[in-house]
C-alpha positions as CSV (number, residue, x, y, z in Angstrom):
1,M,5.1,9.8,35.8
2,P,4.9,7.4,32.8
3,A,3.7,3.9,33.4
4,V,6.3,1.2,33.1
5,V,5.9,-2.2,31.4
6,V,8.4,-4.9,32.2
7,A,9.4,-7.2,29.3
8,G,12.4,-9.4,28.8
9,G,14.0,-8.4,32.1
10,G,13.9,-4.6,31.3
11,A,11.5,-1.7,31.8
12,T,10.0,0.2,28.9
13,P,8.0,3.4,29.5
14,E,4.5,3.8,28.2
15,F,4.5,7.5,27.3
16,E,1.8,10.0,28.2
17,G,-0.3,11.4,25.4
18,K,-3.8,11.5,23.9
19,M,-5.5,11.8,20.5
20,T,-5.4,15.5,19.7
21,H,-7.0,17.5,16.9
22,T,-3.5,18.4,15.7
23,V,-2.7,14.7,15.2
24,L,-6.0,14.1,13.5
25,L,-5.4,17.0,11.0
26,C,-1.9,15.7,10.3
27,V,-3.2,12.2,9.7
28,V,-5.9,13.2,7.3
29,I,-3.7,15.4,5.2
30,A,-0.8,13.0,5.1
31,A,-3.1,10.1,4.2
32,C,-4.1,12.0,1.1
33,G,-0.9,10.5,-0.3
34,G,-2.8,7.2,0.1
35,L,-5.8,8.7,-1.7
36,M,-3.6,9.5,-4.7
37,F,-2.0,6.1,-4.7
38,G,-5.4,4.4,-4.5
39,Y,-6.9,6.5,-7.2
40,D,-4.0,5.5,-9.5
41,I,-4.6,1.8,-8.7
42,G,-8.3,2.0,-9.4
43,V,-8.4,4.3,-12.4
44,S,-6.1,2.2,-14.7
45,G,-8.2,-0.9,-14.9
46,G,-11.4,1.1,-15.7
47,V,-9.6,3.2,-18.3
48,T,-8.1,0.2,-20.1
49,A,-11.6,-1.3,-20.4
50,M,-13.0,1.9,-22.0
51,D,-13.5,1.6,-25.8
52,D,-12.6,5.3,-26.4
53,F,-9.2,4.8,-24.7
54,L,-8.5,1.6,-26.6
55,K,-9.5,3.2,-29.9
56,K,-7.2,6.2,-29.3
57,F,-4.1,4.4,-28.0
58,F,-4.5,0.6,-28.5
59,H,-6.6,0.1,-31.7
60,S,-5.5,-3.5,-32.2
61,V,-6.7,-4.4,-28.7
62,Y,-10.0,-2.6,-29.5
63,E,-10.4,-4.6,-32.7
64,R,-9.7,-7.9,-31.0
65,K,-12.2,-7.0,-28.3
66,Q,-15.0,-6.6,-30.8
67,H,-14.7,-10.2,-32.2
68,A,-17.0,-12.5,-30.2
69,H,-14.9,-15.5,-31.2
70,E,-11.8,-14.2,-29.6
71,N,-10.5,-16.1,-26.6
72,N,-12.1,-14.7,-23.4
73,Y,-8.9,-15.1,-21.5
74,C,-6.7,-13.4,-24.1
75,K,-8.5,-10.5,-25.7
76,Y,-6.7,-8.0,-23.5
77,D,-3.3,-9.6,-23.7
78,N,-1.0,-6.7,-24.9
79,Q,2.3,-5.9,-23.3
80,L,2.1,-2.1,-24.1
81,L,-1.4,-2.0,-22.6
82,Q,0.0,-3.6,-19.4
83,L,2.9,-1.2,-19.5
84,F,0.3,1.7,-19.2
85,T,-0.5,0.3,-15.7
86,S,2.8,-1.1,-14.7
87,S,5.1,1.8,-15.7
88,L,3.9,3.7,-12.6
89,Y,5.2,1.0,-10.3
90,I,8.7,0.6,-11.8
91,A,9.1,4.3,-11.5
92,A,8.0,4.2,-7.9
93,L,10.5,1.5,-7.2
94,V,13.4,3.7,-8.4
95,A,12.0,6.8,-6.7
96,S,11.8,5.0,-3.3
97,F,15.5,5.2,-2.8
98,F,15.7,8.9,-3.5
99,A,12.7,9.4,-1.2
100,S,14.6,7.6,1.6
101,S,17.4,10.1,1.4
102,S,14.9,12.9,1.2
103,C,13.1,11.7,4.3
104,S,16.4,11.6,6.3
105,K,17.9,14.8,5.0
106,L,14.9,17.1,4.4
107,G,12.2,15.5,6.6
108,R,9.0,13.6,6.1
109,K,6.9,16.7,5.4
110,P,9.0,18.1,2.5
111,T,9.2,14.6,1.0
112,M,5.4,14.6,0.8
113,Q,5.5,18.0,-0.8
114,I,7.9,16.7,-3.5
115,A,5.4,13.8,-4.0
116,S,2.6,16.2,-4.7
117,V,4.6,18.0,-7.4
118,F,5.3,14.7,-9.2
119,F,1.6,13.8,-8.9
120,I,0.5,17.1,-10.5
121,L,2.9,16.9,-13.4
122,G,2.0,13.3,-14.0
123,V,-1.7,14.0,-14.0
124,A,-1.2,16.8,-16.6
125,L,0.7,14.5,-19.0
126,S,-1.4,11.4,-18.6
127,A,-4.8,13.2,-18.9
128,G,-3.7,15.5,-21.7
129,G,-1.5,13.1,-23.7
130,V,-2.0,12.9,-27.4
131,N,0.0,9.7,-27.9
132,I,0.8,6.7,-25.8
133,G,4.4,8.0,-25.1
134,M,3.1,11.1,-23.3
135,V,0.6,9.0,-21.4
136,I,3.2,6.6,-20.2
137,V,5.6,9.4,-19.3
138,G,2.8,10.8,-17.2
139,R,2.3,7.5,-15.5
140,V,6.1,7.4,-14.8
141,L,5.9,10.8,-13.1
142,L,2.9,9.6,-11.1
143,G,5.0,6.6,-10.1
144,C,7.7,9.0,-8.8
145,G,5.0,10.6,-6.7
146,V,3.9,7.3,-5.4
147,G,7.5,6.4,-4.5
148,F,8.0,9.6,-2.5
149,A,4.5,9.5,-0.8
150,N,4.6,5.8,0.1
151,Q,8.0,6.3,1.7
152,A,7.1,9.4,3.7
153,V,3.5,8.9,4.8
154,P,3.6,5.6,6.7
155,L,6.8,6.7,8.5
156,F,5.2,10.1,9.3
157,L,2.1,8.4,10.7
158,S,4.0,5.8,12.8
159,E,6.2,8.5,14.3
160,L,3.4,10.9,14.9
161,A,0.9,8.5,16.6
162,P,0.8,7.5,20.3
163,S,2.0,3.9,20.5
164,K,-1.5,2.7,21.7
165,L,-3.1,4.1,18.6
166,R,-0.3,3.6,16.1
167,G,-1.9,0.7,14.3
168,A,-5.2,2.5,13.7
169,L,-3.6,5.8,12.7
170,N,-1.1,4.2,10.4
171,I,-3.8,2.2,8.7
172,S,-5.5,5.4,7.8
173,F,-3.0,5.5,4.9
174,Q,-4.4,2.2,3.6
175,L,-7.9,3.4,4.3
176,F,-7.3,6.4,2.0
177,V,-5.8,4.0,-0.6
178,T,-9.1,2.1,-0.6
179,I,-11.2,5.3,-0.7
180,G,-9.1,6.3,-3.7
181,I,-9.8,3.0,-5.4
182,L,-13.5,3.4,-4.8
183,I,-13.6,7.0,-6.0
184,A,-11.7,5.9,-9.2
185,N,-14.2,3.1,-9.8
186,V,-17.2,5.5,-9.4
187,I,-15.6,8.1,-11.7
188,N,-14.8,5.4,-14.3
189,F,-18.4,4.2,-14.2
190,F,-19.7,7.7,-15.1
191,A,-16.8,8.9,-17.3
192,G,-17.2,5.8,-19.4
193,K,-20.5,7.2,-20.7
194,V,-18.8,10.4,-21.8
195,H,-17.6,10.1,-25.4
196,P,-14.9,10.4,-26.7
197,H,-12.9,11.9,-23.8
198,G,-14.3,10.2,-20.8
199,F,-11.0,8.5,-20.1
200,R,-9.3,12.0,-19.9
201,I,-11.8,12.9,-17.2
202,S,-10.9,9.8,-15.2
203,L,-7.2,10.5,-15.5
204,G,-7.5,14.2,-14.9
205,I,-9.5,14.0,-11.6
206,A,-6.4,12.5,-10.1
207,G,-5.2,16.1,-9.8
208,V,-7.6,16.7,-6.9
209,P,-6.0,14.5,-4.3
210,A,-2.6,15.7,-5.6
211,L,-3.6,19.3,-4.8
212,M,-5.0,18.2,-1.4
213,L,-1.7,16.7,-0.4
214,G,0.4,19.6,-1.7
215,L,-1.7,22.4,-0.1
216,G,-2.6,20.4,3.0
217,S,1.1,19.6,3.7
218,L,1.6,23.4,4.3
219,L,-0.6,23.1,7.4
220,I,0.9,20.0,9.1
221,Y,3.8,19.6,11.5
222,E,7.0,17.7,10.9
223,T,7.4,14.7,13.2
224,P,9.4,15.2,16.4
225,T,11.7,12.3,15.4
226,S,12.6,13.9,12.1
227,L,13.2,17.3,13.8
228,V,15.5,15.8,16.5
229,E,17.2,13.7,13.8
230,R,18.2,17.0,12.1
231,N,19.3,18.7,15.3
232,K,16.2,20.8,15.8
233,L,15.7,19.8,19.4
234,E,13.6,22.6,20.8
235,E,11.3,22.6,17.8
236,G,11.0,18.8,18.2
237,R,10.1,19.2,21.9
238,A,7.5,21.9,21.1
239,V,5.9,19.8,18.4
240,L,5.8,16.7,20.7
241,K,3.9,18.7,23.3
242,K,1.5,19.9,20.6
243,I,0.7,16.5,19.2
244,R,0.5,14.7,22.5
245,G,-1.7,17.4,24.2
246,V,0.3,17.2,27.4
247,D,3.3,19.2,28.9
248,N,5.0,16.1,30.4
249,V,6.7,14.7,27.4
250,D,10.2,14.5,28.9
251,S,10.4,10.7,28.9
252,E,9.3,10.3,25.3
253,F,11.5,13.2,24.1
254,E,14.5,11.7,25.9
255,S,13.7,8.3,24.2
256,I,13.6,10.0,20.8
257,V,16.9,11.9,21.5
258,D,18.6,8.7,22.6
259,A,17.4,6.8,19.5
260,C,18.6,9.7,17.3
261,E,22.0,9.8,19.0
262,A,22.4,6.0,18.5
263,A,21.4,6.4,14.9
264,K,24.0,9.1,14.3
265,R,26.7,6.5,15.0
266,F,25.7,4.8,11.8
267,T,26.6,7.0,8.8
268,Q,25.7,4.3,6.2
269,P,22.2,3.0,7.0
270,Y,22.1,0.8,3.9
271,R,25.3,-0.9,4.9
272,R,23.8,-1.3,8.4
273,L,20.8,-3.1,6.9
274,M,23.2,-5.9,5.8
275,D,24.2,-6.5,9.4
276,R,22.9,-9.7,11.1
277,E,20.7,-7.8,13.6
278,S,19.0,-5.9,10.8
279,R,17.9,-9.1,9.0
280,P,14.6,-9.8,10.9
281,P,12.8,-6.6,10.1
282,L,14.3,-6.5,6.6
283,V,13.3,-10.0,5.7
284,I,9.8,-9.5,7.1
285,G,9.5,-6.1,5.5
286,I,10.4,-7.4,2.0
287,L,8.4,-10.7,2.3
288,L,5.3,-8.9,3.4
289,Q,5.4,-6.9,0.2
290,L,5.9,-10.1,-1.9
291,F,3.1,-11.9,-0.1
292,Q,0.8,-8.8,-0.3
293,Q,1.0,-8.7,-4.1
294,F,0.9,-12.5,-4.6
295,T,-2.4,-12.8,-2.8
296,G,-3.6,-11.6,-6.3
297,I,-5.3,-8.5,-4.9
298,N,-3.8,-6.0,-7.3
299,A,-4.5,-8.3,-10.2
300,I,-8.2,-8.0,-9.2
301,M,-8.2,-4.3,-8.3
302,F,-6.2,-3.2,-11.4
303,Y,-8.2,-5.4,-13.8
304,A,-11.6,-5.9,-12.1
305,P,-13.6,-4.4,-15.0
306,V,-11.6,-6.6,-17.4
307,L,-12.1,-9.6,-15.2
308,F,-15.8,-9.1,-14.9
309,Q,-16.1,-8.6,-18.7
310,T,-14.2,-11.9,-19.1
311,V,-16.8,-13.8,-17.1
312,G,-19.7,-12.3,-19.0
313,F,-20.6,-8.9,-17.6
314,G,-21.1,-6.0,-20.1
315,N,-19.0,-2.9,-19.9
316,D,-21.4,-0.9,-17.6
317,A,-22.1,-4.0,-15.4
318,S,-18.4,-4.7,-15.0
319,L,-17.6,-1.2,-14.0
320,L,-20.5,-1.2,-11.5
321,S,-19.2,-4.5,-10.1
322,S,-15.8,-2.8,-9.5
323,V,-17.6,0.0,-7.6
324,V,-19.1,-2.7,-5.3
325,T,-15.8,-4.3,-4.7
326,G,-14.3,-0.9,-4.0
327,L,-16.9,-0.1,-1.4
328,V,-16.2,-3.5,0.3
329,N,-12.6,-2.6,0.3
330,V,-13.2,0.7,2.1
331,L,-15.6,-0.7,4.7
332,C,-13.4,-3.6,5.6
333,T,-10.3,-1.4,5.9
334,I,-12.3,0.5,8.5
335,V,-12.8,-2.8,10.3
336,S,-9.0,-3.1,10.5
337,V,-8.7,0.5,11.9
338,V,-11.1,-0.5,14.7
339,V,-9.7,-3.9,15.7
340,V,-6.0,-3.9,14.9
341,D,-4.9,-2.4,18.2
342,R,-7.2,-4.7,20.1
343,A,-6.9,-8.0,18.3
344,G,-3.4,-7.5,17.2
345,R,-1.7,-7.9,13.8
346,K,-1.1,-11.6,13.7
347,V,-4.7,-12.9,14.2
348,L,-5.9,-10.7,11.3
349,L,-3.2,-12.0,9.0
350,L,-4.0,-15.6,9.8
351,E,-7.8,-15.3,9.5
352,A,-7.5,-13.6,6.2
353,C,-5.3,-16.3,4.7
354,V,-8.1,-18.9,5.4
355,Q,-10.7,-16.7,3.8
356,M,-8.6,-15.6,0.8
357,F,-7.7,-19.3,0.1
358,I,-11.3,-20.4,0.1
359,T,-12.5,-17.6,-2.2
360,Q,-9.6,-17.9,-4.7
361,F,-10.2,-21.7,-4.8
362,I,-13.9,-21.3,-5.5
363,I,-13.3,-18.7,-8.2
364,G,-10.8,-21.1,-9.9
365,V,-13.1,-24.1,-9.7
366,L,-16.1,-22.1,-11.3
367,L,-14.0,-20.8,-14.1
368,V,-12.4,-24.2,-14.9
369,K,-15.8,-25.8,-14.9
370,D,-17.8,-23.3,-16.9
371,L,-15.9,-20.5,-18.6
372,K,-14.8,-21.7,-22.0
373,P,-12.5,-19.7,-24.3
374,T,-15.6,-18.3,-26.0
375,G,-19.0,-17.5,-24.5
376,S,-19.6,-16.4,-20.8
377,L,-20.5,-17.9,-17.5
378,P,-24.2,-18.6,-16.6
379,G,-25.7,-15.6,-14.8
380,G,-25.9,-17.3,-11.4
381,E,-22.3,-18.3,-11.5
382,A,-21.1,-14.9,-12.6
383,I,-22.9,-13.5,-9.5
384,V,-21.1,-16.0,-7.3
385,I,-17.8,-14.8,-8.8
386,V,-18.6,-11.3,-7.8
387,V,-19.5,-12.4,-4.3
388,M,-16.3,-14.4,-4.0
389,V,-14.3,-11.4,-5.2
390,C,-16.0,-9.2,-2.6
391,L,-15.2,-11.8,0.2
392,F,-11.6,-12.0,-1.0
393,V,-11.3,-8.2,-1.1
394,A,-12.9,-7.9,2.4
395,S,-10.4,-10.3,4.0
396,F,-7.4,-8.6,2.3
397,A,-8.7,-5.1,3.3
398,W,-8.6,-5.9,7.1
399,S,-5.3,-7.7,7.0
400,W,-2.5,-8.0,4.4
401,G,-3.4,-4.7,2.8
402,P,-2.9,-2.3,5.7
403,L,-0.6,-4.5,7.7
404,G,1.8,-4.8,4.8
405,W,2.5,-1.1,5.3
406,L,2.1,-0.9,9.1
407,I,4.4,-3.7,10.2
408,P,7.5,-2.5,8.2
409,S,6.9,1.1,9.3
410,E,7.0,0.2,13.0
411,T,9.7,-2.5,13.3
412,F,12.9,-1.0,12.0
413,P,15.1,0.8,14.6
414,L,15.7,4.5,13.9
415,E,19.2,4.0,12.5
416,T,17.8,2.0,9.6
417,R,14.2,3.2,9.6
418,T,14.1,5.2,6.4
419,A,16.5,2.9,4.6
420,G,14.7,-0.2,5.7
421,F,11.3,1.2,4.8
422,A,12.7,2.2,1.4
423,F,13.5,-1.5,0.8
424,A,9.9,-2.4,1.8
425,V,8.4,0.3,-0.5
426,C,10.6,-0.6,-3.5
427,S,9.9,-4.3,-2.9
428,N,6.2,-3.5,-3.0
429,M,6.5,-1.5,-6.1
430,F,8.6,-4.2,-7.8
431,F,6.2,-7.0,-7.1
432,T,3.3,-4.8,-8.0
433,F,5.0,-4.1,-11.3
434,V,5.5,-7.8,-11.9
435,I,1.9,-8.6,-11.3
436,A,0.6,-5.6,-13.3
437,Q,2.9,-6.3,-16.3
438,A,2.2,-10.1,-16.2
439,F,-1.4,-10.6,-15.1
440,L,-3.2,-10.3,-18.5
441,S,-0.6,-12.5,-20.1
442,M,-0.8,-15.0,-17.2
443,M,-4.6,-15.0,-17.5
444,C,-4.3,-15.7,-21.3
445,H,-1.9,-18.7,-20.8
446,M,-2.9,-20.0,-17.4
447,R,-6.6,-19.3,-17.8
448,A,-8.5,-20.1,-14.6
449,G,-5.3,-21.8,-13.2
450,I,-4.1,-18.3,-12.3
451,F,-6.4,-18.4,-9.2
452,F,-5.0,-21.7,-8.0
453,F,-1.6,-20.1,-8.5
454,F,-2.5,-17.3,-6.1
455,A,-4.2,-19.7,-3.7
456,A,-0.9,-21.7,-3.4
457,W,0.9,-18.5,-2.4
458,I,-1.7,-17.8,0.2
459,V,-0.9,-21.1,1.9
460,I,2.8,-20.2,2.0
461,M,2.1,-16.8,3.4
462,G,-0.2,-18.2,6.1
463,L,2.6,-20.5,7.3
464,F,5.0,-17.6,7.3
465,A,2.6,-15.5,9.4
466,L,2.0,-18.3,11.8
467,F,5.6,-19.0,12.6
468,L,7.7,-16.0,11.7
469,I,5.8,-12.7,12.1
470,P,5.9,-11.4,15.7
471,E,3.1,-9.5,17.4
472,T,3.9,-5.8,17.6
473,K,0.6,-4.5,19.1
474,G,1.1,-1.7,21.6
475,V,4.9,-1.8,21.5
476,P,6.6,1.7,21.2
477,V,8.6,1.9,17.9
478,D,11.9,2.5,19.7
479,A,11.4,-0.6,21.9
480,M,10.9,-3.2,19.2
481,V,14.4,-4.8,19.5
482,D,14.1,-5.6,23.2
483,R,10.4,-6.3,23.4
484,V,9.8,-8.1,20.1
485,W,12.8,-9.3,18.2
486,K,14.8,-10.5,21.3
487,Q,11.7,-12.3,22.6
488,H,10.8,-14.2,19.4
489,W,11.6,-17.9,19.2
490,F,13.4,-17.7,15.9
491,W,14.5,-14.1,15.4
492,K,16.2,-13.8,18.8
493,R,19.2,-15.7,17.5
494,Y,20.1,-12.7,15.4
495,F,20.7,-10.5,18.4
496,S,23.6,-10.4,20.8
497,D,23.3,-9.0,24.3
498,E,25.0,-5.7,23.2
499,R,23.5,-3.4,20.7
500,G,24.4,-0.1,19.2
501,K,28.0,-0.6,18.3
502,P,28.7,0.5,14.7
């Protein structure tokens, strides 16, 4: 018999199950979508800092870079160069809505397979492009792959995982993102020494995780929720037994069936998202993406080589510094995997806000004080900048990075889950696009003030986390309304006593 937890006057079962080899295999293969996404994030900054890439596609930027008298903050300010990075994210934004429909109608697994096809096509065009148009079209196709993978993988992981391990298993997606960033930084470091086509090596190796996702997806199971959602009940029950490693899955299976039956009464999930009861998870899902990007993390991860060159590191040293920050990113994401289901989501978010604010503030102060438009920082202060960036990345990696994906994937009810998560994904891509397209120009015009800009946002998001983000640790995904939203001091006002009426 399943254990029963009493909350808010009702009883919610804690279902039987254990961590199985089947779940582990599915998690690793699915998370390759994160590996691909991370590689795309990490590779662009290193490639745009390579002289061979700039000479081939952005000769004016290359010429400007060679002049020592050029403004440190502005030598990379070029809208088309920024479009090389940001085009991926605007494409992912659009693709997210198509991916939502694909997740619902085809399933999570086929959606990941579609993502792998987009990835492979994008890699071929971006690595083999002979002009900037081909390269950017390749980045757009990669963006479509990101949109489909980022929609399907977190949902897949949340639905596959036992509730007591959901946080750790879902964060494996973000862990693979950070591993992808690290691998890209290492590849960039060595490929930058291969002339004149080192940048093509960096861009082409992205095909490896794309193939891993595509071929590996042939081996994994569809989630029981997706199977039941598409009226494959017996197959859903069989898969549930397989992934839980126990025969007694009746209670969990009935919970999934009940949730799917309730969801079927809502034929227009996007319209349902506009209802009053859908606002809490929708608002939090979107604002988490806004805050995640306005920590400044992607500005640092995209353009870490450029940033380190700006403060006085040479090309090789700046790429090596990016490898160091990438390694910190991976290790501290593992910290999140270990502690998120013990400490909870909220304490990680709040601690990180304090650490990120301090590090951003110190970086800003050092740059304001000593980095002039020409010249570079003293060696000691440049090292301090690298240390502060590492501490900043560490705090992000165990908090807002993985939790920005985890919380939206677990808080929407089934009837709006794919639609709601699509809004979260497209919001993430939109705000990522804004930062990627604007960062180099912002750095040119705001100079060191850009770090104070991000620090101010961190204060805002800290207050938001303190008062408005509920704790979801250990709560089954289909019990969020009763055990989380209806118990929260603010969000409970959005819920009536009755639920489920279309």
